[in-house]
Each structure stands twice: as structure tokens, then as C-alpha cells.
C-alpha positions in Angstrom: -139.0 -164.3 -168.4 -137.4 -161.9 -170.8 -137.8 -164.4 -173.6 -141.6 -164.4 -173.3 -143.5 -162.9 -176.1 -146.8 -161.1 -175.9 -149.5 -161.5 -178.6 -152.7 -159.6 -179.0 -155.9 -159.9 -181.0 -158.5 -157.4 -181.9 -162.1 -158.4 -181.8 -164.7 -156.3 -183.6 -168.2 -156.9 -182.1 -171.6 -156.3 -183.6 -172.8 -154.4 -180.5 -171.7 -153.0 -177.2 -173.8 -155.7 -175.5 -171.8 -158.4 -177.2 -168.5 -156.6 -176.3 -169.6 -156.3 -172.7 -170.7 -160.0 -172.5 -167.3 -161.1 -173.8 -165.5 -158.8 -171.4 -167.5 -159.9 -168.3 -167.1 -163.6 -169.3 -163.5 -163.8 -170.4 -161.4 -161.0 -168.7 -159.0 -162.6 -166.3 -159.8 -166.2 -167.2 -157.1 -168.7 -168.1 -156.9 -170.0 -171.7 -157.3 -173.8 -171.5 -154.6 -175.0 -169.1 -151.7 -172.9 -170.3 -151.3 -170.4 -167.5 -152.0 -167.7 -170.0 -154.7 -165.3 -168.8 -157.0 -163.1 -171.0 -156.4 -159.4 -170.3 -159.3 -157.7 -172.3 -159.2 -154.0 -172.9 -161.3 -151.5 -174.8 -159.8 -150.1 -178.0 -161.5 -147.0 -179.4 -162.5 -146.9 -183.0 -160.0 -144.1 -183.7 -157.0 -146.3 -182.7 -154.6 -146.9 -185.6 -152.1 -149.7 -185.6 -148.5 -149.4 -187.0 -148.6 -152.8 -188.6 -151.3 -154.5 -190.7 -153.1 -157.5 -189.3 -151.1 -160.7 -189.8 -154.1 -163.0 -189.8 -157.9 -162.3 -190.1 -160.6 -164.7 -189.1 -164.4 -164.3 -189.6 -165.3 -167.8 -188.4 -163.8 -170.8 -186.7 -162.4 -173.2 -189.3 -163.9 -176.7 -189.3 -160.6 -178.4 -188.7 -159.7 -176.1 -185.8 -159.2 -177.9 -182.5 -157.4 -176.8 -179.4 -154.5 -178.8 -178.0 -154.6 -179.0 -174.3 -151.1 -179.2 -172.9 -149.4 -177.9 -169.8 -146.6 -175.5 -169.9 -144.9 -176.7 -166.8 -142.4 -173.9 -166.5 -145.3 -171.4 -166.1 -147.8 -173.4 -164.0 -145.7 -174.1 -160.9 -142.5 -173.3 -159.3 -140.2 -174.9 -156.7 -139.7 -173.1 -153.5 -136.5 -173.5 -151.6 -137.0 -173.0 -147.8 
């Protein structure tokens, strides 16, 4: 598991109601069928990041589609009894 990488995204919401809705709806849910779980956290406006954003999105591109595939090494394990 030491080869796993962790990625993060920062979402700027138009209101605290929107942020709360996203949090209540998505926190702890699995992304598609990848065994990757959303871990949402509050980031204060005063937070400064060491590195600039690599990518910025303000809308979903027309050509964007999600590929649903299983990552078998993370979705199950064999148990030796």
C-alpha cells in the first residue's frame, strides 16, 4: 500500500448551504466502483497552499464521461484460514 498516492481537490461553493449539502451528500461515499471513498473536510479561507493548482475547472466539459472499472486489488482480498 505504500505505492498508493493521495489526491485532493478544493471546491469553492457559492454559499454555506451548498457546501453543507455537498458534505452531507458525498462525505464517505464511494466514487463509482473504484473503492475510493470521498473524505470531505472544511478548509478555512485563510488556508494557503504551498503549490499552485495544477488544474482548474469551472464547469464539466461536454466530452467528459466517467469510466466505470473495478480496481480488483482494492475491492476484495483473499483470506487464508
